[in-house]
N, C-alpha and C positions, 0 to 999 in steps of 0.2 A: 504494500500500500504506500509506504513512505517514498520509495524510489520513483514510482509513477507520478505522485503528486509533486515531488521536488523538481522533476525535470520540466514541469510546466513553468517553473519560475527561475530555473538555473541561469538563464541568459541575463537576468537582472544582476549586474555586478555592483556590490555595495561593500563599503568598508565596515569595520567593526563599529564605527560610530554612526552607521546608517547613511553616509554620504555617497552619492552616486559617483562612480569613478569615471572620469573623462578618458575614454579610450584613445582619443586623439593625441594625448600627451604621453602615451606609452612609448618608451624608447628602449633600445638595446634588447629587443625581443629575443627570446630563446625558444628552441623547439623542445618538445617532449622527449624526443630521442636523445638530445644532448644532455638532458638532466635526469634521465631514467635511473642511473646509478644512485644519484643523490636522493631521488624520490623513494627508491626501494630501501634506502638506508633509514628513511623516516617511517616506513610501514610498521604496523604492529599486528600481531596475531590476535584474533578474537575467538571466543567460544560462542557459536550461534546455537540458540535453543530452538530446536526443531521438534516436530511431532514424532514421537516414538511409535513404532509398529508393534511394540510388545509392552508388557507391564514394566514400569520403572518406579523406583522410589522417588526420583526427581519428578516433580509434576507441578502444574498450576492448579490453583483454586480449590474451592469448597472447604474441606476440613484438613488441617495440618496434623502431622504426627508430632505435635508439640509436647515436650515433657510436661508431666502434671505439676512439677514444682515450679514451672514458669507460667506466670499469669498471661492470659490472652491480652495483648496490648490494647489500650483504650485511651481516649482523651475526653475533653469536655463534650464532644459531640456523640460519644458512645464508643462502641468497640470498632477497632480498625479491621479492615478487610484483609484476609489472608490471600496474598497474591501467588506466591510460589514457595516451594522448598527445593533445595539442592542437596542431594546426597553426594557429598564430596568424594566418596569412594567410586562414584560413577563418572567423575571427570576423567577424560582421557589421560592416561599416564604420560603421553608424549607432549602434553600441553604444559609449558613452563609458566608457573605463577607462584605467588606467595600464599595461595590458599592452603589451609590445613589439609593434610592428606586424608583425614577421616572426619566423621561427624556430619552435622546437618546445618545448613543455613536456611533461615526462615525470613521471608520478606512480607511486611504488612504496610498498608497505606489507607488513608481516609478517602475512599473512592466517591463518597457523597459530596464532600466539600472540594476535593481535588485542589489543594493549595499549590501554588507555583514555586514555593521555596524562596520567596523574596523577603519575607518578614520573619523576624525572630520567633514569633509565636507559631509559625508553621512547623517548627521542630517537633511538636507533639503529634503531628499528623502522619508520621511514618516510623517504622521501627525495623531494624535488622537484628536478628537473634542468632547467635551461634551456640550449638550444643555439641559437646564431645561424644554424646551417646550415639550408638549405632541404631539404625532404623529398626532392627529386631527388638530393641528395648523400648520402642516408642509406639504404642497403639494409636490409632487415629483418634484425635480429640473431637468431642462433640462441640456444637456451637454454644456459646454462652447464652444464658437466659435473656430473652427479649432481643435476640440478635435479628436485625432487619434482613428480610429476604432481598432487598435492594442492594445490600452490602455483600452479596455472595459473588465471588469471581468464579467463572466457569472452570470446570475441571478438565484437564487433559495431561497426558504424559509428556515427558521431555527426553529428547535425545540430544547429544552434543556433536557439533561439527566444527572443526577448526578451519578458519579461513583468514585471509589477509585483508586488513583495512588500511586506508590511506588518509592523510590529513584532509580536513575540510578545504574545499577549493577556494574559499575566501580567507583562509588562514594567512598569517604573515609570511610563513615559509613558502607557500605556493604563489601568493601574489608577488613576492619578490622576484620570481622567475620571469615575470613579464611575458607570459605566453601570448602568441597571436590568437586570433579568433578560432582558427581550426584546432590548435593545440589545447585551448581552453576546453573545447568540446571533447577532445580525446581524453584529457585528464579527468573531466567530469565522468566520462564513461568508465575510466579506470577506477575512480573513487567508488562507484556504485556497482562494480561487477560482483561484489560479494553479496549484494542484496537482490540482484536481478533474478536469480534462480529460486528465491525464497518468497513465500507468501507474506511473511512478516519479518520484522527487523529486531526480534528479541536477541539480545547478546549479552555476554559478560566480557569485560575488558576490551582492548582495542580502542580505536577512535570511535567516538559517538557519531551517530547519523544526525547531523545538525539540521534543525529546521529554521531557527531564528538567528542565532549568533553563536560564536564559539567562546563565549566569556564565562561558561559555567564553572570551570575550575577556578577561575579568578574570583568569581562571586562566592564560591565555597570557602576560599581562603580568607576573603574579607570578613565573612560572617562568622567563621570559626574563631577568629582572633579578636574581633571587635564586638561580637555579641550584640548586634544592632541590625535594624532593617537596612536593606541594601542601598536604598536611595539616600539615606542619611550618611552611610559610610562613603559613598561615592562623592559626596559634597565636601569631604575632608580635604585639607591641603594636598597638593600634588606630591610633595616630597614624602608625606606620611603614607600615601597610597603606594608609592614606589617601594617604600620599605616593607609594606605589607605583602607586596607581590612576590617577594623573594621566596616564598614557600609554595607558589602556584604549581610548580612542577611536581610537588609531593602528591597531588591529587590524581587519582586514576578512576576510570569508569568501572564500577563494580557490577552494575546491572542496568540494562536499558530494556524497557518494555514498550512495544509498539501498540497502537490502537488495534485491537482485534475484536474480542467479544464486547469490550467496553472501550468507548472513545475517551481519550485523555484530552480534555478541551475540545478543540475542533480538529479531530483526526491527528492528534499529536502523539507525543511520547513522554514517558517519565524516565528520569535518569538518576540512579543512586551512585553517589561519589564517595570515595574513601581515601584517606591519606595512606601512602605506602607503609609508613611506620606503624600505623594502627592496624593495617592488614597483617603485617608480620607479627604483631603482638596479639593478634586475635581479639582486638578491641573494636567492636562494631557500634559503640555508643556514639561516635562522632560522625557517623555517616550523614551526608547531606543530600537532599533531593531537589531536583529541578524538573519543572514541566515546561515543555515547549510545544506549540501547535501552530497551525496555519491561520 
C-alpha cells in the first residue's frame, strides 16, 4: 500500500524544512552508476514481517501470550491494544542485530486515540515489553474486563524475510549526490524495491519507509532528553539544539507497522524507535513512537 501511494507524490522534491527545491540550480550532477558503491555502503538490512503459511509464535493481534505477572498496559483512556508479539527464537539466525537471542517482545498502542508522538503526554499511549520467558511458559492471556471490541487488532501469523533498505530519497546523503531527473527516478525505484513484492511494509530495523519527513530520530532524541513537547523544544536556541542532536544516530527503527487491517491516520504508518544502548541493555522503557500519514 505504502509504495503505491508514495510514488504518486515522489516527483515533488522538498527539503526537510518543506521548501521546494529549485531544480534549475542543481549543479555538478552525478549518475546513479557513479555513486552505487557509496549508496550500497549506506544500505541497511531489515526484517520484513510477512504472512506465515504455518503456525508461528510470532503473530499480530487479538490476545498476547503475556506473562501473568505483567499487567496489561493501560492509560487514562483505558487498556492499550495488543499489536504484535515477536518470539525472538524465530528471528533468522543469519540476521545480525542486538536483539536478545530468546524471549518475547510485546508491542501495545492506543489505536483509538492514535497519538502522533509529538507531545510528552503521548508517552503513555504505547508500550514495548520484553520477557525472558519462552513461549511454552506463557499461555494466551484473556482480554481485561471491559476491554473494547474496537480496540482489538486482527490476528495473523508472522514470518520473517531479510531484505535491503536504502536511505530516504530526500535525505541529506542522497540529495547531496545531485542526481539528474532520470537518476532520481532510478534511485526512487531502488529505494522501494524491497516493498514492491510485498502487500504491506511491516518491518523491524533498516531504514523506515518515510511518508512525511525523515526527522523522526531527531525528534526522538529531542524529546528523550528535554522531556517536553516537540514544538517547544524546536523553539530553543540553535546552539542548544545542535548539542542535543549529537545523540541522533543512537536511535534505530525497532518496528514499523503499515496500515493494513487498521489505518494509522490517513493510510499511514507507526514507527517504534529505540536507542542502540537501550536495545543492548534490554531496556524497552525509553522506546518512542511516531505516526506519519498522507
